[in-house]
VEXNU-196639 format. One record per residue: residue number from 1; z, x, y of N, C-alpha, C, O in turn. Coordinates in steps of 0.05 Angstrom, whole numbers. Each point is the difference from the previous one (the first is absolute). Layout:
% VEXNU-196639
(NUM, (Z, X, Y), (Z, X, Y), (Z, X, Y), (Z, X, Y))
...
END
This chain:
% VEXNU-196639
(1, (1143, 1439, 974), (23, 21, 3), (-7, 19, 25), (-23, 7, 4))
(2, (42, 1, 11), (-4, 18, 21), (-6, 28, -10), (4, 8, -23))
(3, (-14, 6, 42), (-4, 30, -3), (25, 14, -8), (-1, 18, -18))
(4, (25, -24, 30), (25, 10, -3), (8, -6, -29), (10, 18, -14))
(5, (-15, -44, 7), (5, -8, -30), (-14, 16, -20), (11, 10, -20))
(6, (-36, -8, 25), (-18, 17, -19), (8, 28, 0), (-1, 12, -21))
(7, (10, 1, 43), (6, 26, 2), (26, 5, -14), (2, 21, -12))
(8, (19, -39, 11), (25, 2, -13), (-3, -2, -29), (14, 14, -15))
(9, (-32, -32, 7), (-4, -5, -29), (-15, 28, -10), (6, 8, -23))
(10, (-22, 4, 37), (-12, 22, -8), (20, 23, -5), (0, 14, -20))
(11, (16, -12, 41), (21, 22, 0), (15, -3, -25), (4, 18, -15))
(12, (6, -42, 12), (21, -5, -21), (-11, 5, -25), (14, 11, -17))
(13, (-42, -20, 11), (-14, 4, -26), (-3, 30, -2), (6, 9, -22))
(14, (-12, 5, 40), (-6, 29, -3), (27, 16, -5), (-1, 22, -11))
(15, (26, -33, 21), (26, 15, -7), (9, -8, -25), (16, 15, -11))
(16, (-23, -36, -2), (10, -9, -23), (-8, 24, -24), (-22, 11, 0))
(17, (42, -6, -18), (-5, 22, -20), (-20, -8, -19), (-13, 17, -11))
(18, (9, -46, 5), (-20, -6, -18), (-22, -19, 15), (6, -13, 21))
(19, (-31, 12, -33), (-19, -19, 13), (9, -27, -7), (3, -8, -23))
(20, (0, -6, 44), (7, -27, -4), (-11, -19, 24), (-2, 9, 23))
(21, (-3, -32, -29), (-8, -20, 20), (24, -5, 20), (23, -7, -8))
(22, (-30, 9, 32), (21, -5, 23), (-12, -21, 15), (-23, 3, 8))
(23, (37, -25, -3), (-6, -22, 20), (24, -6, 17), (21, 10, -3))
(24, (-26, -26, 20), (21, -9, 20), (25, -10, -17), (23, 4, 8))
(25, (-28, -16, -29), (24, -11, -16), (13, 19, -17), (21, -7, -12))
(26, (-32, 33, 9), (13, 17, -20), (27, 5, 7), (6, 4, 24))
(27, (11, -3, -41), (28, 5, 3), (4, 30, 1), (-6, 12, -20))
(28, (15, 2, 38), (7, 28, 3), (13, 12, -24), (-8, 20, -10))
(29, (29, -33, 2), (17, 11, -20), (-16, -1, -29), (7, 14, -19))
(30, (-25, -29, 18), (-15, -4, -25), (-25, 23, -1), (-12, 5, -21))
(31, (7, 5, 44), (-24, 19, 1), (12, 28, -11), (25, 4, -2))
(32, (-43, 15, -4), (10, 26, -8), (7, 17, 25), (-12, 21, 4))
(33, (30, -29, 11), (10, 15, 23), (28, 8, -5), (15, -16, -10))
(34, (-8, 42, 16), (29, 7, 1), (5, 3, 30), (-17, -2, 18))
(35, (45, 7, -12), (7, 2, 27), (-14, 20, 17), (-6, -6, 23))
(36, (0, 30, -35), (-16, 21, 13), (-28, -10, 7), (-8, 2, 23))
(37, (-7, -14, -41), (-27, -10, 3), (2, -22, 22), (-17, 0, 18))
(38, (35, -16, -19), (4, -22, 21), (2, 10, 27), (-12, -11, 19))
(39, (29, 33, -17), (1, 14, 28), (-26, 13, 7), (-8, 1, 23))
(40, (-5, 8, -41), (-26, 13, 5), (-20, -22, 9), (-17, 4, 18))
(41, (19, -29, -31), (-17, -22, 11), (5, -7, 29), (-18, -4, 16))
(42, (44, 3, -10), (8, -10, 25), (-8, 21, 22), (-9, -7, 22))
(43, (12, 33, -29), (-8, 22, 21), (-30, -4, 4), (-9, 0, 23))
(44, (-7, -3, -42), (-29, -3, 3), (-6, -26, 14), (-19, -1, 16))
(45, (33, -22, -20), (-4, -24, 15), (7, 6, 32), (-14, -9, 18))
(46, (37, 23, -14), (6, 6, 25), (-22, 17, 14), (-7, -5, 23))
(47, (-4, 24, -35), (-20, 18, 8), (-27, -16, 7), (-12, 4, 21))
(48, (5, -20, -39), (-26, -15, 3), (2, -26, 19), (-20, -11, 9))
(49, (46, 2, -6), (-1, -24, 17), (16, 4, 28), (5, -18, 15))
(50, (3, 46, -11), (14, 5, 25), (25, -17, 4), (5, -7, 23))
(51, (11, 1, -44), (29, -11, 3), (17, 18, -13), (-6, 18, -15))
(52, (32, -25, 22), (22, 15, -14), (20, -20, -12), (8, -21, 11))
(53, (-2, 28, -34), (22, -17, -15), (26, 9, 9), (3, 23, 7))
(54, (16, -41, -6), (27, 6, 4), (12, 10, -21), (-9, -7, -22))
(55, (30, 25, 22), (14, 13, -26), (8, -20, -18), (-3, 6, -23))
(56, (13, -30, 30), (8, -20, -17), (-22, -12, -16), (5, -13, -20))
(57, (-30, 18, 28), (-24, -12, -14), (-10, 20, -22), (-19, -8, -14))
(58, (28, 32, 11), (-10, 18, -17), (9, -2, -31), (-10, 15, -18))
(59, (29, -34, 15), (9, -4, -28), (-18, -23, -12), (-5, -20, 13))
(60, (-5, 25, -36), (-17, -18, -15), (14, -26, -7), (-13, -21, -2))
(61, (40, 21, -1), (13, -21, -6), (1, -25, 22), (6, -24, -5))
(62, (-13, 33, 28), (-5, -18, 23), (-26, -15, 1), (-4, -17, 18))
(63, (-13, 22, -36), (-27, -12, -1), (-3, -13, -26), (8, 9, -21))
(64, (-21, -33, 24), (-5, -16, -22), (-33, 4, -12), (-5, 10, -22))
(65, (-11, -17, 39), (-29, 4, -4), (-16, 16, 19), (9, 9, 21))
(66, (-32, -6, -29), (-20, 16, 18), (-3, -16, 28), (-3, 11, 22))
(67, (2, -37, -27), (-3, -18, 21), (20, 3, 22), (-6, -1, 24))
(68, (33, 7, -33), (21, 6, 19), (-6, 24, 15), (7, 0, 24))
(69, (-17, 20, -33), (-10, 24, 13), (-17, -6, 20), (3, 9, 23))
(70, (-24, -25, -30), (-24, -7, 17), (12, -14, 26), (-8, 6, 23))
(71, (27, -24, -27), (11, -20, 21), (14, 20, 19), (-5, -1, 24))
(72, (22, 18, -35), (14, 16, 19), (-16, 21, 15), (5, 5, 23))
(73, (-26, 6, -37), (-18, 18, 15), (-14, -15, 21), (-4, 11, 22))
(74, (-6, -35, -27), (-14, -17, 20), (19, -7, 25), (-8, 1, 23))
(75, (32, -7, -30), (20, -5, 20), (3, 26, 19), (-1, -1, 24))
(76, (4, 20, -38), (7, 28, 16), (-26, 4, 19), (3, 6, 23))
(77, (-26, -9, -34), (-26, 7, 15), (0, -21, 24), (-8, 8, 22))
(78, (16, -36, -26), (0, -17, 24), (21, 8, 19), (-5, -2, 25))
(79, (27, 12, -34), (24, 5, 19), (-8, 27, 17), (12, 4, 22))
(80, (-30, 11, -32), (-5, 26, 11), (-21, -6, 24), (-1, 16, 19))
(81, (-14, -38, -19), (-18, -7, 21), (13, -9, 27), (-14, -7, 19))
END
């Protein structure tokens, strides 16, 4: 797994209301995240990876798994170079 992937998994795990195992395959809607904690995770991801999410990407309904988050962040990092 990439450094970005590990970083995102750590952020999501720390943002969950309950202690739970978070992997790339974890479904975001099945984790103990509400909409506010999801936004908090996205802001932290932005800060730590130096990317920005579009306003349309701030809704948790648009994301399926942690892996989806990782892919988008990695794409945004590549586009920035």
